[in-house]
N, C-alpha and C positions, 0 to 999 in steps of 0.2 A: 902715459901719464907721469907726472913728476912724483917723486918719493914723498913719503908721508912727511919726513922731516922738512922737506922744502915747502909743503904745504901747510903745516902747521907747527912749525917752530920745533921745539923740543916736547911738545904734547902730542900724546898717541893719538892716532886717528881712530875715531868711533867706528866699531864694526859695521860694514856695508856703506859707508858714507864716502863719497868722493868730492875732493874740493878741486877747482879750477887752479892751474899753476900760479895765478896771479893772487890767489887769495891768501891772506895771512890771518888766520882764525886763532882767537885765543882759545884756552881750554874750555872757559865758560861758553863762549861761542859755538864751539864745535859739539858740545853737549847738547845746546838748544837745536841746532839744526839737526844732531842725530835723532833726538826725540820727535821732532816735527816729521821728519822724513820716515822714521821707522813707523811712526803711528798710522800713516796711509798704507802700511802694507796690509793692514787688515781689511782693506776693501778689495783684495784681490788686485792689486794695482801691479802692472809691470814694472813700474818705477815712478820716481816724482822728481820734481826740480824746485828749488827754492831761489828766487830772484829778488835782488833788491833794487829799489828804483833809484836812478841817478838822475835828479831834475835838472843839473846843469848840462847833461850831455843829452838828455831827453831820451835816455835807454833803461832798459831792464838788464843789469848785470847779474850773472850766475853766482850764487854762493855755494851751492852744493847740489849733488844729485845722489840717487840711489838707485839700486836695481838695475835693469837693463837700460835704463835711461842714460846711464853713464857712458854707453856705447856711443849715443848721439849727443854727447855733451858739447862737443865742439860747435854744432849748428845753433845751439841754444846758449852759447857763451855770452852772447849780446844781442838783445832784440830791441830795434829801434821802434819808436811809438807809431810808426807809419805801417808796420807790418800788421796782415789781418790775420793773427794767430790768436789761440785762446788767452796766454796770459797777458797779451796787450789788450785784448777785448776786456778781460776782467779789470784790468788798471783803469782804462778809461771809464768803464760803465760804473765801477766802484762796487759790484756786486758779482755773485758766483756767475760763471760763464761755462757753456758746454759747447765743445766743437767736434763733431763726429769727423772720422776718417784720420789719415796719417799725414799730417800736412808738413811736419819736419823730420819724416824718417825715423819715427821712434818706434815703428812696428806694432804699436797698439791699435785699438778700434776706435780710440777718440781721445780727448783732453778735456778734463775738468779744470777749472782754474777758479781760486778764492783769492781776493786781494787782501793783503795784510795792511789793516787801516790804524793809522796814527792819528795824533791829534789834530793835524792839519791836512789829512787826506791820506791816499794810499801811500804806502813805504815799501812795498814789494808784492809778490805774487807767490803763492803755492800752488804748484800745478802738479796733477796726478794723472799718468797714462794709463787707462783702462785697458784691460785685456779684451773685452768683447765690444761689439759695436753700440751697445745700448747705453742709454744715460744711466749714471748712479741713481738709485731710489732716493727718496726724500730724507730717509733715516741716514742714509750715507752722506748725503749733501750737509745735513745739520751736523754730522760728525765733522766733516771736513771744514766746516766754516768753525768749529769749536777749536780745531787744530790750528787753523789760521790765526783765530785770535790770540791763542796762546802764545805762538811763536812770534806775532807782531810786539807783543809787551816785553820781549825778549831780544829783540835785533839789537839793542844798544851794546850787547856783548861782542857784536861784530864790528870791527873797525870801519868808520865811514858810513855807518848807518845812523840815521836821525835819533836823538836821545828819546828814550821812553820813560814813562814813570812806573816805577816797581819799588817794592819794598824790601827791607833786607832779609827779611822771611821768605820772599819770593825768590831771591837770589840763591839762597841756602836749599830751597826745594829744587831749583833748576839744577844744582849740583847733584843733589839727591837722585833726581830723575835721570840724569847723564850716568850715574852709577848704576841705576835700575835697569838702563838700556843695555848696558854691558854685561850685567848679571843675567838679564834673560837672555842674551845671545849665547850664554855659556850654558844655560839650563839645559838639560837633557830630559827630565822625567818631568811628568806633572807636578810630583810634590816639589821638585826644585823650583819651578816656576813659581809655585805659592810661597815657598820660603823667601825667594828673592823679593817679591812682593813685601812680605812681612817685614823684611829687614829694611827695605828702602823706601817704603810708602808710609807704614805707620808712624814712625818716629818723626818725620818733618811734618806732618798734619796733627801730632799728637793723638793719634787713634789709639784705641784699646782693644779692638777686635776686628777678625777679618775672616771671611768665608769665602770660597771660592765654589760655585756651581756648575755643573754642566747640565744641559738638557738634552735628554734622550727619551725618545717615545712619549712625549707629553709629561715626562717626569724630571724633577731635579735631583740630582746627585752631587752629595759633597764631595769634592776632590780633596780638600785640605783646610784647615783652619787655624786661626791663633786666637787666644783670648776667649774661647768658648769651652763650657763643658760638654762632656761626651753625651750626657743625657739630654742637652738641649739640642745638640746636632741630630741625636737620633728622632727628636720629634719632627725635624724638616727633611731628614734624608729620605730620598724615594717618594716624597710627597708629590702629588699631581700638581703641575703647574696651575691648573684652574682652580685648585684648593688653596693656592697662596697668592691672593690678589695681587700683592706688589710685584712678585715675579710675573704674573700675567700681564700687568702694565708694562714692566720693562721688556719683556720678551715679546710682546705683541707690536710695541712702538718703536723698539730699538733706542729708545732714548732713556737718559738716566732719571731717578728719582731721589731728590734730597729731602730729608725729613729732618727737622731742627729740634723737636722735642716729643716725649712720649705722648703729652696732649695731642699733638698735631697727628702723630702715628695713630692714636685711637680714633680720632675724628675721621681721617682720610681712609682707615680700614678697620671699621668696627668689627668686623669678624675675627681680627687678630688682636684683640685686645688683651689677652694674656701674653702676648709675645714680648712686650718691653721689660715687664717685671720678671719674666723667666729668664730672659737675656741679659738683665741687669745693664742695659744700655739705654742711653736719652736722646742719641742723635745718629743718623744713617745716610750713607750714601750708597744707594743701590745703582750700580754701574753695569750696562750691557757689554759683554765681551763679544766682539764682532770679529770674525774671520771670514774671508772670501764673500764678504757683503752680507752675511747672515749672523745672527746672534746665536752663538752656540753655548751661552752659559751666562752666569751674572756674578759680579764679584761685590762683595759687602763690605764697605769700610765703616766701622762704627766706632761709637764714643761713648764714654761712661757719663760724661755730662752734656747737658743739652746745649748747642752751639749753633751760630749761624754759618752758612757759607758764602763767601764772597764771590764776585763774578769770576774773579781770578782762579779761585779754589775750584770752583764748579768746571770752569773750563779746563784745567789742569787734571782734574780726576776723570774728566770725560777723556781726555787724550790718553790718559794711562789705560783706561778700560781697553782701548784699542791694542795698545801694546801688549797688554797682558793676554787678549784674546788671540791675537796672532801667534804668539809665543805658545799658548796653552794648546792650541790647536796642533801645532808641529809637535809638542811633546806628547800629546795623547795619540799620535800616529806611532811614535817611537814607543810608547807603553803598550799599545796592541802588538806591534811587531816583537818588540821585546819579549811579552808574555807567551805568544805563540812559539818563539824560539825556545824559551826555557821549557815550554811543554814538550817540545820536541827532544829536546835533550834529556829531561828527566825520562820521557819515554824509553830512551835508550839505555838508561841506567837501571839496574835492578830494583824492583818496587820494595822488596824486603829480602835481607839475607837470611839463609838457611841456618837453623840452629842443629849442629852436628854433634855426635859423642866427642869428638876431639876438638871442636872448636866452636865458639859463638862470637859474633862480631857485630860492630855497628860502624856506621861510616857518615861522612859529611861531603856533599858537593857544594861549592860556592861559586857561582858564576862571577866573571869579571865584572866589577861595579859599575864601571861607566865607560860608555862608548862602544862597548862590545855586546854582541847579542848571544852568541853560543861559542863553545869551545870544544876541546877534545879531549878532556880529563875524563877518565873512566875508572872504575874498579868491580870486582866481582869475587865471590866466594863459591867454590865448585865442591860438591862432594865426589870423592873417588873411591875405588874399592879399597877394602880392608881398613875403612875408616878413615883413610887418609883425606887430607882436605889440600885444595889448591886455592891460593891466594894470589890475586893478580891486580896490578894497578898500572895505568899508563896514560901518556900525554901526547896527542896527536899535536904537532907544532902548528901554531897559528890560531886564528879565531874565525869564526863564521859557520854558516850551514854546512859548505863542503867538508871542513874539518869534524863536524858534528857527524856527518855521514860517515867519512872515514872511520871515526870511532866506533861508530855502529856496527860496521862490517867487522873491524877487529876484534870486538866483544864476541860477536856471532862467531867468528873463525876460533877464537880462543875456546869458546864453549864446545865446538865441534871437535877440535883437536884434544881437548881435555877428555873427552868421552872415549878418545882412542887411548889414553892413559900413557901417552909418550913423555920421556923425560923433558925437563925445562929447557935444557939447551937445543934439542930438536925441535921442540914446539917454538921457540923463537926463531929458529931458522926458516921454517915454514911461514911465520909472520913476516919475515924478512922479505921473502919472495912475494907474498901477496901485497906489501906497501909498495915494492917496486914496481909491480904489475898495475896498482891503482894510478900512480902518476911518478913522473920523474922527480918531481919537486915535493914529493910527500915524505915525511919524516915524522917518526913517532919514538917516544921511549917507553920502555916496559919492564916491568919486574914481574917475573913468574916464579912462585915457589910452591913447593910440596912439601908438607908437615906429615910425617909418618908417627903416629902416637905410640908405636910398639917400640920402635928404636930411638925415638926422641929426636930424630934428625931431620932438620929443615934443609932441603935441597933447593938451590935457587939459581937463576941465571939472570943477568942484567943487561938490557940494551939500552945504554945512555942513561939510565935511572938511577938516582940515589939509592944507596943500600937501606934497608930497613933498620929500625931501631927496636932493641930487646929489652923489655923492661922485667926483671927478676922479682920473685915475691917479696924479697927483703928491700925494695925499693931502688935497687942498683940499676943503672940505665946504662946500656952499652950499644955503641954503634959499631957494628963490625967493619974493619977496614977492609972493604972489597972493591977491587978494580972492575969497573963497568965496561962492557963492550961498546963500540959506537951505536948510535941510533938504529932503530929498524929503518931501513931503505938507504942507509950509508955503511952498514956493516958488512963484513966479509966473514960468513960463517967458517969454521964453528965457533959457537959461543961458549965461554968458559963456564964450568958448572962448579958452584960453591956449595960447602956443605956446613951447617952450624949445628952443633948438638945443644937443644935447650933444656931447661930445667923442666922437672915434672909439671909445672905450671908456670907460665909466663905470658906476656904480652907481646905480640908482634905488630909493630907499629909502620904501616906504609903510608906514603904521601908523595903527592907531587910538587915539584919546586915552586909553584904558586904560593904554597903554604909558608915556606920558609925562606923565600928570596924575593925580593922586590928592588925597585929603583932607588929605596932609602935604606936596603939593608943587604949585606952581602950574605951568601950562602952559609958561610961559617958561622956568623953571627945568629942567622934562623935557627941552624942546627943546634947551636949552644942554647937558645931560648927555648926550643922543644924539648931537650933533654931537661932543661931545669923545670919546666911545667910539668912534665911527665914524673919527676922525681918527687915533686911536691903533691902530686894529686892522684897518682896511679894506685896507691895503697888499697883504696877503697873498692877497686875493681878485684881485689883478691879476698874480699870478706864477704861475699854475697852468700844468700842462703838458698838459693834455687835458681833454675835456668832463667825465669822472668827476671828476677832481680840480677841476675847476669848481664842481660841485654840493657836494662834501666842504666846500670852503673856504667856500662862502656858507653853508652849514648851520653850520658853526663859528663864523662871523660872527653868525649869528641866535642862536646860543647865547650867544655872548659879551655881545650887547646885552641880551638878555633877563636874563640873570644881573646885569648891572650896573645896568639900569633898574628891575628887579623882582626885587632879592635876597631878599624875603620875600613871595612871589607867594601863598603858603598863605593870607596875612592880606589879600590885596587884596579889594576889594568892587566891581571891575570886569573885565569881560573885556579881554583884549589881543591885538591881531594884528599881526604884522610880516611884511612880504613885501618881500625884497630880490632885485632882479634886476640881473644884469650884462649890459648892452646893448652890442651891437657894431655899427659900421657896414659896410656891404658894400663890398668893394673896387671901385673905378671900372671894372677891368678884367673885373668880371663883370656889367656892365650894358652895353647897347648900345641906342641910341635914334635914331629916324629919323622927319622929316617926310615924308609922302606927299602927292601931289597929290589935288584933291578931284575925281577924275574915274577913267574906267576902267582907266586906265593904272596905278593904285596898287596892284592885286592883284598885277600881274607884278612891279613894283619890290619889293612886299613879300616875294615868294619870292626874289628875288635877294638881298635883304639877308639874309633868314634863311640861305639856303644858304651865303653866304660867312662869316657870323658863326658858325654851328655847325662849319665848316670850321676855323675859327680856334681855336675852343673844343675841337676833337677831339671833336666830338659828331655826327659823320656818320650815325650810326645813327639820329639823330631827326630828320635833315633833311627826309625826304620826308613825315612825319607832321605836322612843325610848318610846313612850307611851305604844306600843305593846310589847316592851321589858320587861319594867317595869312590865307591868301587866301580863304577864308570869312567871316573876321571883316570884313576890309576890304571885300568885296563887299557884305556887308549894310549897312555904312555907306553905300557908294554908292548902293543900292537904297533903304533905308528911313531913313536918317538925314542928316546933314550933317557939313560939316567944321568946323575943321580936323581932319585925321587925322593920328594919330600911332602909330607901331609901337615897342614895346619889348620886349627880350629879357632876362631875369633868369636867372642861372646860381647855384644854391646847391646844396642837397640836392636839389632838382627844377628843372627847365626852366620858367620861366614866360614865356608869350607875352601881351602886352597890346596891345590896340587901342583908343585913345582917339577920341573924337569930340566935336562940340559939340551934341549931342541930349539931351535928357532922356527920349526915349522908352524903354519897358522891353522888351527882347527877350524873346520867348517861343516855346517850342517848339511847332510846329504839329503836327498829326496829318494828314499828308497822305495823299490817297486814291492807289490805284495809279494812276490815270490823270493824277494832278496832274505837271505838268513841274518845279515847284518845291516850296519849302517844307520840304525836308529838311536846310537848312545846319546849324541848330542840333543836330538830331538827330545828324549827322555830327559836330559838335564834342563833343557829350557822349559819344560812341561813343569818340573817338579820345584823350580827355584823361581823367587821372585826377580831376581836379575842374575845374569852370568856374563862372564867376559874373560878376556885375555889380557895381560899386560907382559911386556918383555923387560928383561934386566940384562947385565953384560954376561951372565953365565946361562941364560936360556930363557924360559917363559914360566908364567904361572896362570893356569885357569882357575877361576873362582867362582864360587856361586853364593847367592845370600838368600835366606829364608827369614821371614817374620818370626820373631818369638812371641808365644802367647802373653796376652797381657797381665795375667796372673804370674807368670814366670818372670817376666820383666819386673 
């Protein structure tokens, strides 16, 4: 096919419309043809042709085609008046014609043709290739005649066509309808379809109101509206179609209803007498929205003043309803798929974030605004032993369900590895292996950080991910200058370990690149904006009065950051995740630590230290159990490991007892026989503690236990 420029000069080709190489169509003419052909799509047509009659040559000459009909356009370029095909029959008879079968290789079940009638007879033919073998129904035939009548009045925009009679207002409406066609082609969601109609239909007709309903299970549901109050829409939303007679008429006959005054409305529908006054409207056009040959809903265009509708306006509004119906049907499929995908994504993210002694957090996830369904951004907050907390955020590169599934696998893997209490660098190394096993083309960025509230050290590793931002209580915002290793799937371990000493209270802000980087903003600009917003608004996060208030203020801060950095997130093309955690150091008075001798006397000393410290903390109720736990753990070190030995107690929401040694051996619970004299130490530890486990460090390991603190003591 010839290029767009060759077909239409400097004017852009309307979406889905094809011109023969010999056609030189003006912009207005192209818009007219586009509207006519696009309108036929609501009839579930495979394609359509629009011919102009050349009386001198006694031929129908092709002006434009759409859909799959463009593949057969060559055979339809010129049709002599002697051919026995649907367009020629319609031309000769001067009325609607149906021919079953595939006479000209269109691949359809039949052809329905309607002549374009001028002042002195037919001036062209609009032909629709139907998908099935059956003839269109009467409602569809009526709609096709309306489209043909509207197109016939506008063929004077096409060079060589007979002159038609039309008003200046009609010309302007045709221009607006061409814009509507383009806007509907770009609309993705149902709301965008309604917004396009409001922008391009209401002004040219002088309308004051718009409601778009869909019919589902015998009820009408409002998709969106303009010019109506929420209270009025509530009265009609979800109403049974049979309880709204005008909708029943439109839905049952697939034909429009035009009402030119409030008096006429009340006369025709006495059961709806309160509606005109409640809506503050005095003229209405109720238009069926047809897709795949069925009415899927109704479009209401209304006017504050009573008015009459000319034949031209009625024909044009009817044609428009077909365009809107076809676009809305497509958009609703997207809405359903998008909602399901978003539910999947949210199901893979944490429903709530834990409130921990050393940290509370709030987060936001925003999917890409348009054209994407799901992505791979994720975050999590995980409790570790000794009141430490792990903060993680990541981004699987790409968009779609496979990326969301990969994200879910990585999040599950991180939770499993975090339970092993391994260092951040080692955790990312194992994630890197997992990403490589999933796919050769899978890549992901990740930040994994562990905050220790006793030392105030935040240990983290980065795999292709931007570093966190730290906010101090005085409002100072600091972004550590940390070098990131390559993304997961492309990195070669080991990963580098970074350490940051945080103030006693601070905010740790983690984010994905979708928050700070876009097609219109560089990364450095986005980071500068993030730091500016945090400096202006983070102060309130440090002035909360209780834990619930902490979370509310962090949640408000997340909302403020998102609104400032992504004010128009509906149009973004990348996911964004934000995690803000308020971290706190533990008071030195809640931690006690002792070095023990590397000999059998260590167990006795451990019991003495525990007894004295719990008495000082008013936790005498836990003394006997904790002494036994400490004694067993120290005894295991004496028998199976090596020194140096250190005992530490930590008081917060629970009581933690830790024993450190210089061995990397792994303690395991044995299944001792009834006759065995030993081997039950760790069984006893597991029975007496709420949780217990082991973590390793560069000098050895730590075995820890946790017990609940009584409520009155807490």
